[in-house]
C-alpha positions in Angstrom: -36.2 37.3 -17.1 -36.3 40.3 -15.7 -33.4 41.0 -13.1 -32.1 43.8 -10.6 -28.6 44.5 -8.2 -29.4 41.6 -5.8 -31.7 39.9 -7.9 -32.9 37.6 -10.9 -36.1 36.9 -11.1 -36.7 34.5 -14.0 -40.0 31.7 -15.3 -39.7 27.9 -12.7 -39.2 24.9 -14.7 -38.9 21.3 -13.3 -35.7 21.3 -11.4 -37.0 24.3 -9.1 -39.6 22.0 -7.1 -36.9 22.7 -3.7 -37.4 26.3 -4.0 -41.5 25.7 -4.6 -41.7 23.1 -1.4 -39.8 24.7 0.9 -41.9 28.3 0.1 -45.7 26.2 -0.1 -44.8 23.8 2.0 -43.5 26.1 5.2 -46.5 27.0 7.5 -44.7 29.9 9.1 -44.5 31.5 5.5 -48.1 30.1 4.3 -49.5 32.3 7.4 -51.2 35.2 5.3 -51.8 32.8 2.3 -56.0 31.2 1.1 -54.8 28.6 0.2 -52.4 27.4 3.8 -49.4 24.6 3.1 -49.5 22.2 -0.3 -48.3 18.6 -0.3 -45.9 17.0 -2.3 -47.9 16.3 -5.5 -50.4 19.9 -4.8 -47.2 21.6 -4.9 -46.0 19.8 -8.1 -49.3 20.9 -9.7 -49.0 23.5 -9.4 -45.5 24.6 -10.5 -46.7 22.3 -13.8 -48.7 24.3 -14.4 -46.8 27.8 -13.5 -44.4 26.1 -16.0 -46.7 25.5 -18.8 -48.4 29.0 -18.4 -45.4 30.4 -19.9 -46.9 29.6 -23.2 -50.6 30.9 -22.6 -50.9 33.2 -25.2 -51.9 35.9 -24.2 -50.0 35.1 -21.1 -51.8 35.9 -18.2 -49.9 34.2 -15.6 -46.1 35.1 -14.9 -44.5 33.5 -12.4 -41.0 33.8 -11.7 -38.7 31.7 -9.4 -36.3 34.6 -7.1 -33.1 33.8 -6.9 -29.8 36.0 -5.6 -27.3 37.2 -7.8 -23.8 36.8 -5.8 -24.5 33.0 -5.1 -27.1 31.1 -7.4 -29.3 30.7 -3.7 -33.5 30.0 -4.7 -35.1 32.5 -2.0 -38.3 32.6 -3.2 -41.1 33.4 -5.2 -42.4 36.3 -7.5 -45.7 37.2 -9.6 -47.6 39.0 -12.4 -51.3 38.7 -13.0 -52.4 40.2 -15.6 -56.2 41.3 -16.6 -56.3 42.0 -20.5 -60.1 44.3 -19.9 -58.5 46.4 -17.0 -55.5 46.9 -17.6 -55.0 45.7 -14.5 -51.8 43.7 -13.1 -51.9 42.0 -9.5 -48.4 41.4 -8.5 -47.0 39.6 -5.5 -44.0 37.7 -3.9 -42.8 35.0 -1.7 -40.0 34.3 0.0 -38.2 31.6 2.1 -37.8 32.7 5.9 -34.1 33.4 6.1 -34.1 36.0 3.8 -36.8 38.4 4.9 -35.4 41.7 6.6 -33.0 42.3 3.9 -35.0 44.8 1.6 -35.5 42.7 -1.3 -39.4 42.3 -0.6 -38.8 46.1 -1.7 -36.3 45.4 -4.2 -38.9 42.5 -6.1 -41.5 44.9 -6.0 -40.3 47.6 -7.5 -38.9 46.2 -10.4 -42.4 44.8 -10.7 -43.6 47.9 -10.5 -41.0 48.8 -13.0 -41.6 46.5 -15.9 -45.7 45.9 -15.5 -45.6 49.4 -16.5 -43.2 49.8 -19.0 -42.9 46.3 -20.7 -46.5 45.3 -20.1 -47.7 49.1 -20.1 -50.2 48.1 -17.7 -53.0 51.0 -16.4 -52.9 50.0 -12.5 -51.2 47.7 -10.8 -52.4 46.7 -6.7 -51.6 43.8 -5.1 -53.1 42.1 -2.0 -52.1 41.2 1.6 -53.7 39.8 4.6 -54.4 43.1 7.4 -51.3 41.2 10.1 -49.3 41.0 8.0 -47.5 44.8 7.9 -44.7 43.4 7.1 -46.4 42.5 3.4 -47.4 46.1 3.8 -45.9 48.0 4.9 -43.3 47.2 1.7 -46.0 48.3 -0.3 -46.5 51.7 0.6 -43.0 52.1 1.2 -43.1 51.0 -2.7 -45.8 53.5 -3.3 -48.8 51.6 -3.6 -52.0 52.7 -1.8 -54.8 51.5 0.5 -57.5 51.8 -1.2 -59.3 49.6 0.8 -60.0 47.4 4.0 -61.9 44.3 2.7 -64.0 43.0 5.6 -64.2 38.8 5.4 -63.5 38.3 2.1 -60.7 35.6 1.6 -61.9 31.8 2.9 -58.8 30.2 4.0 -58.5 26.7 4.1 -55.9 25.6 7.3 -56.0 21.2 7.7 -60.1 21.1 8.2 -60.3 24.1 9.0 -62.4 26.7 7.3 -62.3 30.1 7.6 -62.7 33.8 6.0 -60.6 36.8 6.1 -60.0 40.3 6.0 -58.2 41.5 3.2 -55.9 44.3 1.8 -55.8 46.4 -1.4 -52.9 48.5 -3.2 -52.6 50.3 -6.2 -50.9 51.9 -7.9 -51.6 54.0 -11.8 -48.9 54.6 -14.0 -49.2 58.2 -13.7 -48.8 57.7 -10.8 -45.3 55.9 -10.8 -41.2 57.8 -10.9 
């Protein structure tokens, strides 16, 4: 579990289908996610997978529900994905639309960075985002990550029956750069 001033991030459990469905089933939230919206069946399968990931040793995927302390409302998900062979972690988040532009993404990102560097003791943390997802890359820059790459047509996006290729940005920060 990770705690910030306003948020609690804890492992998902089976009772979290509501927030996972609200996130992964919303086309406005999933617009910059390669998989597109998920069906209820796919959401159940994903939820069961991320719950079981917490029993994996060594643990690779840390996917957590994000909850507001003030009212216990579930507002999103935060994720750390470990690559032990390169001593690197990838971070990411999704928030429900009613909670956008309230500073939660920045709060989540800073806490994930701190957890990665101080608890997991990784060498490097990175994040990926679509170039048109301006809100996300501004959060990453605000949190001290630098843009290291702009990949051209790197990611295959699936939306309904349409398959197309999109660009991707990579941001990163090293342990010695983290303050």
